[in-house]
Every structure is written in C-alpha cells, then in structure tokens.
C-alpha positions in Angstrom: -13.7 -14.7 -0.3 -11.2 -13.8 -3.0 -7.9 -11.9 -2.6 -5.4 -10.4 -5.0 -1.8 -9.5 -5.4 -0.5 -6.6 -7.5 3.0 -7.4 -8.8 5.3 -5.2 -10.7 6.8 -6.4 -14.0 9.2 -4.5 -16.2 11.6 -5.6 -18.9 10.2 -9.1 -18.3 11.5 -9.0 -14.7 9.0 -9.8 -12.0 9.6 -7.9 -8.7 9.4 -8.9 -5.0 8.0 -12.3 -5.7 9.1 -13.9 -2.4 7.1 -11.3 -0.4 4.0 -11.8 -2.5 4.2 -15.6 -2.1 4.6 -15.1 1.7 1.5 -13.0 1.8 -0.5 -15.5 -0.1 0.7 -18.2 2.3 -0.3 -16.0 5.3 -3.7 -15.1 3.8 -5.0 -18.5 2.6 -2.3 -21.0 3.7 -1.2 -21.9 0.1 2.4 -22.2 -0.9 2.3 -21.1 -4.5 5.4 -20.7 -6.7 4.3 -17.6 -8.6 7.2 -18.1 -11.1 5.1 -20.8 -12.6 2.2 -18.4 -13.4 3.6 -15.0 -14.3 4.9 -14.5 -17.8 4.9 -10.8 -18.7 3.7 -10.3 -22.3 6.1 -7.4 -23.1 8.9 -5.2 -21.7 6.7 -2.3 -20.6 6.0 -1.4 -17.0 3.1 -3.7 -16.2 0.8 -4.3 -13.3 0.2 -8.0 -12.9 -3.0 -8.7 -10.9 -3.4 -12.2 -9.5 -6.8 -13.1 -8.0 -6.8 -16.2 -5.8 -8.7 -17.9 -3.0 -8.0 -20.8 -0.7 -8.1 -23.2 -3.6 -5.5 -21.5 -5.8 -5.0 -19.0 -8.6 -8.3 -17.8 -10.2 -7.1 -15.2 -12.7 -4.0 -13.4 -13.9 -4.1 -10.2 -15.9 -1.5 -7.6 -17.1 -2.1 -3.9 -17.7 0.3 -1.1 -18.6 0.9 0.9 -15.4 0.8 4.7 -15.3 1.6 6.3 -12.0 -0.8 9.0 -10.8 0.3 12.2 -9.3 -0.4 12.3 -5.5 0.5 15.4 -3.5 -2.7 16.4 -1.7 -4.2 14.3 1.1 -7.3 14.4 3.2 -7.3 12.8 6.7 -10.3 10.5 7.2 -11.1 8.7 10.4 -12.4 5.1 10.7 -11.9 3.3 14.0 -13.6 0.2 12.6 -12.0 -0.4 9.2 -10.4 -3.8 8.9 -8.3 -4.6 5.8 -5.8 -7.1 7.2 -5.9 -9.2 4.0 -5.7 -7.9 0.5 -9.3 -8.8 -0.4 -11.0 -8.0 -3.7 -13.8 -6.5 -1.5 -12.5 -3.0 -1.1 -15.9 -1.4 -0.4 -14.9 0.0 3.0 -11.7 1.6 1.5 -13.7 2.9 -1.5 -16.2 4.5 0.9 -13.4 6.3 2.7 -11.7 7.3 -0.5 -15.0 8.9 -1.7 -14.6 11.4 1.1 -11.4 12.8 -0.4 -13.0 16.0 -1.8 -10.3 18.0 -3.7 -7.4 15.8 -2.5 -5.7 13.2 -4.7 -5.6 10.6 -1.9 -6.7 10.0 1.7 -4.7 9.1 4.8 -6.7 6.8 7.1 -6.7 7.4 10.9 -7.7 4.6 13.2 -7.8 5.1 16.9 -5.8 8.4 16.7 -3.0 6.9 14.7 -1.9 7.0 11.0 -2.4 3.7 9.2 -2.3 3.8 5.3 -3.7 5.5 2.3 -6.3 3.8 0.1 -3.6 2.4 -2.2 -0.3 2.4 -0.4 1.5 2.1 2.9 2.9 5.4 4.2 6.1 6.5 5.9 7.1 9.8 7.4 10.7 11.2 7.8 11.3 12.5 11.3 14.6 14.2 10.3 16.7 11.0 11.1 14.6 8.0 10.2 11.8 6.9 7.9 9.0 5.7 10.2 6.0 3.6 9.1 2.9 2.8 11.2 3.3 -0.1 13.5 -0.4 -1.0 12.9 -1.1 -0.5 9.2 -4.3 -1.5 7.6 -2.4 -3.9 5.4 1.1 -5.2 5.7 2.3 -4.4 2.2 5.0 -6.5 0.4 7.1 -3.4 -0.3 6.7 -2.2 3.3 7.8 -5.6 4.7 10.8 -5.8 2.4 11.9 -2.2 3.5 11.5 -3.2 7.1 13.6 -6.3 6.6 16.3 -4.2 4.8 16.3 -1.8 7.8 15.3 1.2 5.6 12.1 1.9 7.5 11.2 1.5 11.2 7.8 0.6 12.6 6.4 3.1 15.1 3.0 4.5 16.2 2.6 7.8 14.3 0.1 10.4 15.6 -1.8 13.0 13.5 0.4 15.7 15.2 3.6 13.9 14.2 2.3 13.6 10.6 1.6 17.3 10.5 5.1 18.2 11.7 7.1 16.3 9.0 8.4 17.8 5.8 8.6 14.5 3.8 6.4 11.5 3.5 6.7 8.4 1.3 4.1 6.2 -0.2 5.0 2.5 -0.9 3.4 -0.3 -2.7 4.4 -3.0 -5.2 4.2 -0.7 -8.2 5.8 2.6 -7.0 8.2 1.0 -4.5 9.2 3.9 -2.1 8.1 7.2 -3.5 9.2 10.2 -1.5 6.9 13.3 -1.6 8.5 16.4 -0.2 5.9 18.9 -1.5 2.5 17.8 -0.2 -0.5 19.3 1.5 -3.1 18.0 3.9 -6.3 19.8 3.1 -8.2 19.4 6.3 -5.4 19.5 8.9 -7.1 22.3 10.8 -10.4 20.4 11.2 -9.1 17.1 12.3 -7.2 17.8 15.5 
C-alpha cells in the first residue's frame, strides 16, 4: 500500500512539516526528516506531493496550486467508508464524490454524524466556537495543528447541527482554514 502527503510550499517556504512528519510516522512507522527531500523549484504557490510506503519516499512532485471555488455541497451517506490513512487508493472517496450532482463538493455522513469532505476536513461555527468532527475520516495535518492551537474544538456534529450553522470552514494543507459564509447544501430536505 502507498500513501501520500500534500504539502504547501510558497516563496520557497515549506509549511506544517512537523505535522506531516508525525502523520508519516503514525501511518508507516518511519521517522523521516522531510526537510532533506523538499526543495521547492520556484516561489509560486506549489502543491508538493510526496508518495511513500513503509520503506520510505517513492516520489516527490510539485505542481502550481490553484484553489477551486467551493460553495455548494451535497450530503452523502456512507457508514462503511474507512480512510484513516491518507492512501493513494481513493476509490471509495471518488465513488462518493461522483454522487455530487450539481454541487462543488460533498460532505460525508457516517453513522449520522458529519465527517469530512472529499478533499478537506470541515468545521462549523456554532456562534461561539469552531467545531470539527470528533471522528473525521482522516486526521488532517491542518486540523491537528488548529486543535493544538486551540482554534477549533472536537465534537460530534449532527446533520441537524450542520444545517443550522451560518458559517463553515474547510481545512487542508493547501487552503489552511477557509471560512465559507455563503454556502448551500443542495439535498438538505432529502437527507433528514
């Protein structure tokens, strides 16, 4: 099995490396100093993709990153999906994403609770605090950093709670913490 890390690079700076290294160690038990491998080729906003397995780094690539607009979501239910490790086999996630219809992205529901989108962890603003699912599909590096910094709090989030909030945020290595205060869930009436 192969796994990957997506790491943000900009102005030759490499972001959040400690959290990526911790995830690699947790995934395959390797302590790798990523500073020895990542050399951004230019100052642009780059997505560095590192593919690895239990033996070490297999491939490193850089692509210019362009953020896509995400403001419509479809709720999809899968009580069996398992994406605990950031595997290169994303077939189950892709099958769920293909159900998005006219939405830009999906929000995955497992056992009645919000988990993640297909590309990012999610948080909701309850009016006082930013809450992120206690049981995400994947413990993202940005999510873990924000929890450690006390900026988000882990909590079970129901579909009803999601439908009542006015702001959500998506977070991953490339977009950090992107607040979306004008969003729509296209199938909210069918899912409850």
